[in-house]
BAFI-3210 file (N, C-alpha, C; in Angstrom, 3 decimals, decimal comma, padded with zeros to 6 digits):
// residues 112
n [1|2|3|4|5|6|7|8|9|10|11|12|13|14|15|16|17|18|19|20|21|22|23|24|25|26|27|28|29|30|31|32|33|34|35|36|37|38|39|40|41|42|43|44|45|46|47|48|49|50|51|52|53|54|55|56|57|58|59|60|61|62|63|64|65|66|67|68|69|70|71|72|73|74|75|76|77|78|79|80|81|82|83|84|85|86|87|88|89|90|91|92|93|94|95|96|97|98|99|100|101|102|103|104|105|106|107|108|109|110|111|112]
n.u [000,842|000,491|000,627|-000,084|000,462|-000,686|000,579|003,172|004,352|006,366|005,837|004,945|006,452|004,636|003,053|000,891|001,445|000,585|-000,123|000,526|000,508|001,801|000,159|-000,324|000,831|000,538|000,361|-002,388|-003,762|-003,607|-003,104|-003,490|-003,070|-004,502|-004,048|-005,684|-005,320|-007,307|-008,449|-006,649|-006,048|-006,158|-004,637|-006,746|-007,193|-006,755|-007,100|-005,817|-007,135|-009,796|-010,947|-011,491|-012,727|-012,541|-013,887|-012,333|-012,093|-013,447|-014,994|-014,553|-014,722|-015,574|-014,826|-016,055|-015,954|-018,332|-019,636|-019,812|-019,487|-019,937|-018,647|-019,566|-018,052|-017,093|-018,140|-018,188|-016,881|-017,108|-015,016|-014,855|-012,419|-010,373|-011,692|-012,133|-011,141|-011,073|-009,933|-010,957|-010,519|-012,659|-013,514|-013,305|-011,832|-009,365|-009,144|-009,268|-008,564|-008,916|-007,544|-008,053|-006,762|-007,554|-006,964|-003,482|-002,139|-000,425|000,789|001,306|-001,052|-002,859|-002,337|-004,420]
n.v [-001,179|002,218|005,296|008,650|011,924|015,043|017,327|016,575|016,504|018,070|021,308|021,625|023,207|025,119|026,583|027,893|029,013|028,443|026,532|023,386|019,952|016,876|013,802|011,218|009,201|007,392|005,200|004,853|006,895|010,194|012,200|015,258|017,585|020,659|023,780|026,683|029,980|032,745|034,673|033,566|031,788|029,330|029,282|029,478|026,451|023,616|020,168|017,057|014,759|013,161|014,815|015,074|017,056|017,228|018,807|019,476|021,302|024,518|026,803|026,809|028,409|026,816|026,369|024,847|024,396|026,589|026,954|028,070|027,763|028,163|025,821|023,570|022,181|018,729|018,031|016,821|017,549|016,986|017,075|016,854|015,585|017,745|020,227|023,572|024,407|025,619|026,694|028,778|030,857|032,704|033,277|034,087|032,350|029,708|027,247|023,804|021,376|018,217|016,973|014,848|013,150|011,126|008,809|009,039|011,957|012,105|014,299|017,779|020,167|022,602|025,902|028,778]
n.w [000,000|-000,788|000,685|000,346|001,356|000,492|001,461|001,832|-000,614|-003,045|-004,448|-007,825|-010,556|-012,750|-015,694|-014,673|-012,224|-009,587|-006,577|-007,264|-006,887|-007,703|-007,272|-008,156|-010,758|-013,366|-016,281|-016,859|-015,566|-014,103|-011,278|-009,568|-006,888|-006,332|-004,902|-004,443|-003,612|-002,325|-005,041|-006,862|-009,965|-012,609|-015,877|-018,690|-020,485|-022,734|-022,568|-023,753|-022,920|-021,006|-018,049|-014,524|-011,816|-008,373|-005,682|-002,764|-000,700|000,038|-002,371|-005,367|-008,603|-011,515|-014,877|-017,766|-021,069|-022,384|-020,043|-016,679|-013,226|-009,674|-007,500|-004,954|-001,926|-001,910|-004,362|-007,743|-010,925|-014,344|-017,220|-020,591|-022,966|-025,019|-024,720|-023,609|-020,314|-016,897|-013,649|-011,017|-008,161|-006,748|-004,295|-000,735|000,754|000,876|-001,753|-002,438|-004,792|-006,267|-009,132|-011,787|-014,513|-017,230|-019,785|-018,687|-020,087|-023,262|-024,144|-023,359|-021,921|-023,858|-023,578|-023,441]
ca.u [000,000|001,197|-000,187|000,551|-000,144|-000,373|001,468|004,540|004,795|006,901|005,050|005,460|006,485|003,762|002,758|-000,220|002,029|-000,168|000,318|000,129|001,337|001,451|-000,126|-000,389|001,274|000,623|-000,115|-003,846|-004,340|-002,710|-003,860|-002,764|-003,766|-004,311|-004,453|-005,846|-005,587|-008,299|-008,014|-005,805|-006,733|-005,337|-004,809|-007,638|-006,432|-007,424|-006,360|-006,141|-007,775|-010,868|-010,500|-012,535|-012,318|-013,280|-013,628|-012,056|-012,297|-013,746|-016,014|-013,963|-015,527|-014,999|-015,301|-015,922|-016,572|-018,900|-020,339|-018,994|-020,307|-019,291|-018,854|-019,415|-017,211|-017,544|-018,798|-017,317|-017,195|-016,474|-014,629|-014,401|-011,169|-010,371|-012,593|-011,519|-011,559|-010,269|-010,300|-010,817|-010,962|-013,209|-014,003|-012,418|-011,077|-008,617|-009,869|-008,421|-009,223|-008,241|-007,725|-007,664|-006,763|-007,550|-005,687|-002,414|-001,915|000,881|001,325|000,832|-002,252|-002,657|-002,769|-005,096]
ca.v [000,000|003,500|006,394|009,919|013,143|016,134|018,305|016,058|016,560|019,374|022,042|021,497|024,460|025,053|027,914|028,497|029,735|028,176|025,352|022,131|018,859|015,586|012,751|009,898|009,340|006,069|005,276|004,895|008,097|011,151|012,993|016,341|018,392|022,088|024,695|028,047|031,008|033,700|035,485|032,829|031,015|028,727|029,854|028,605|025,516|022,453|018,946|016,045|013,596|013,503|015,304|015,434|017,904|016,967|019,908|018,996|022,403|025,803|026,874|027,382|028,525|025,929|026,577|023,760|024,923|027,921|026,955|028,418|027,746|027,983|024,414|023,370|021,085|017,352|017,880|016,414|018,151|016,288|017,878|015,976|015,962|018,715|021,349|024,528|024,380|026,487|026,787|030,120|031,001|034,049|033,362|034,691|031,296|028,851|026,143|022,653|020,583|017,048|016,932|013,539|013,028|009,723|008,271|010,031|012,558|011,885|015,627|018,782|020,946|023,775|027,119|029,747]
ca.w [000,000|-000,828|001,221|000,000|001,897|-000,445|002,100|001,771|-002,009|-003,452|-005,439|-009,188|-011,328|-013,932|-016,246|-013,929|-011,084|-008,366|-005,839|-007,907|-006,356|-008,308|-006,295|-008,786|-012,146|-013,994|-017,667|-016,961|-014,950|-013,454|-010,309|-008,908|-005,884|-006,590|-003,835|-004,946|-002,612|-002,825|-006,178|-007,808|-010,996|-013,647|-017,212|-019,459|-021,297|-023,306|-022,266|-024,761|-022,291|-020,071|-016,743|-013,567|-010,706|-007,139|-004,752|-001,415|000,253|-000,577|-003,422|-006,578|-009,813|-012,526|-016,242|-018,732|-022,283|-022,164|-018,759|-015,527|-012,026|-008,376|-007,158|-003,513|-001,440|-002,100|-005,662|-008,836|-012,222|-015,461|-018,379|-021,668|-023,632|-026,119|-024,475|-022,694|-018,912|-016,039|-012,236|-010,453|-006,776|-006,579|-002,915|000,266|001,427|-000,039|-002,382|-002,758|-005,819|-006,811|-010,586|-012,307|-015,978|-017,607|-019,310|-018,586|-021,408|-023,890|-024,450|-022,422|-022,215|-024,712|-022,891|-024,307]
c.u [000,886|000,233|000,572|-000,229|000,276|000,606|002,932|005,141|005,272|006,006|005,731|005,393|005,634|003,550|001,652|000,241|001,165|000,371|-000,283|001,075|000,901|001,293|000,005|-000,034|001,551|000,097|-001,640|-004,482|-003,250|-003,570|-002,954|-003,683|-003,460|-004,865|-004,494|-006,154|-006,646|-007,709|-007,142|-006,661|-005,709|-005,494|-005,785|-006,808|-007,308|-006,521|-006,777|-006,772|-008,920|-010,272|-011,711|-011,915|-013,176|-012,898|-013,517|-012,426|-012,592|-014,835|-015,421|-015,008|-014,825|-015,670|-015,036|-016,677|-017,078|-019,713|-019,364|-019,908|-019,442|-019,656|-018,620|-018,452|-017,900|-018,331|-017,751|-017,819|-016,419|-016,164|-014,134|-013,120|-011,426|-011,385|-011,925|-012,051|-010,594|-010,811|-010,005|-011,183|-011,379|-013,693|-012,957|-011,629|-010,358|-009,521|-008,865|-009,202|-008,330|-008,573|-007,201|-007,828|-006,684|-007,819|-004,664|-002,167|-000,513|001,514|000,692|-000,451|-001,883|-003,228|-003,392|-004,817]
c.v [001,240|004,573|007,687|011,065|014,303|017,134|017,875|016,118|017,973|019,999|021,932|022,858|024,263|026,462|028,637|029,295|029,639|026,883|024,089|021,044|017,529|014,501|011,349|010,072|007,958|006,182|005,424|006,164|008,949|011,991|014,042|017,028|019,843|022,875|026,093|028,977|031,959|034,569|034,761|032,075|030,348|029,546|028,932|027,713|024,369|021,248|017,851|014,763|014,083|013,885|015,365|016,177|017,541|018,044|019,347|020,057|023,673|025,707|027,522|027,525|027,704|026,205|025,317|024,211|026,330|027,999|027,247|028,449|027,617|026,585|024,218|022,231|019,750|017,141|017,551|017,039|017,393|017,263|016,936|016,481|017,004|019,844|022,280|024,314|025,222|026,447|028,197|030,062|032,449|034,276|033,992|033,644|030,424|027,750|025,044|021,732|019,409|017,005|015,590|013,539|011,544|009,558|009,392|010,619|012,273|013,190|016,615|019,458|022,125|024,983|028,082|031,163]
c.w [000,000|-000,346|000,977|000,615|001,006|000,142|002,046|000,364|-002,333|-004,521|-006,796|-009,878|-012,581|-014,476|-015,476|-012,711|-009,823|-007,755|-006,472|-007,415|-006,971|-007,243|-006,878|-010,254|-012,736|-015,422|-017,799|-016,400|-014,317|-012,511|-009,687|-007,912|-006,204|-005,417|-004,430|-003,786|-003,179|-003,943|-007,185|-008,819|-011,900|-014,917|-017,959|-020,391|-021,793|-023,082|-023,251|-024,205|-021,404|-018,723|-015,823|-012,405|-009,507|-006,142|-003,338|-000,385|-000,529|-001,633|-004,671|-007,681|-010,886|-013,864|-017,054|-019,980|-022,032|-020,876|-017,633|-014,308|-010,783|-007,894|-005,659|-003,185|-001,691|-003,389|-006,722|-010,134|-013,297|-016,588|-019,471|-022,317|-024,718|-025,962|-023,459|-021,276|-018,085|-014,618|-011,752|-008,978|-006,568|-005,154|-001,996|001,052|000,397|-000,591|-002,712|-003,688|-006,209|-008,298|-011,083|-013,824|-016,316|-019,098|-019,155|-019,975|-021,942|-024,361|-023,482|-022,866|-023,109|-023,988|-023,888|-023,854]
res [m|i|v|t|n|w|k|d|i|q|v|k|e|t|p|h|k|v|d|v|r|p|l|y|d|k|p|d|a|q|a|v|h|i|l|l|q|p|g|e|q|l|k|p|h|i|t|p|v|d|v|f|f|f|v|i|e|g|t|p|t|i|q|v|g|d|q|m|t|e|v|p|e|n|a|l|v|e|s|p|k|d|i|i|h|c|l|y|n|k|s|e|r|q|a|r|i|l|v|v|k|t|p|k|p|d|r|g|a|r|l|l]
***
């Protein structure tokens, strides 16, 4: 058994310039923990694989395609491959989101 605490993982340098920590990285899937402080956001991008977002803490605003909504804790949002998506923290508290890509992408996301 492998147990991983997100706090023990080093922050990964990404173009988004936010706290991203890789938790799981296998050929079938990839999972990262994202911590967004109030006012932080990702850059809108398109991923070549399906993605889902699970809100662990806070109420981030999640964009998938032309839809954007504030998502409560313990909710899951699906984003199909090849569609624009983005995470925003417009709230006054931090937001923590588990992001899972399946399968693991063979190329990086396209930033917009």
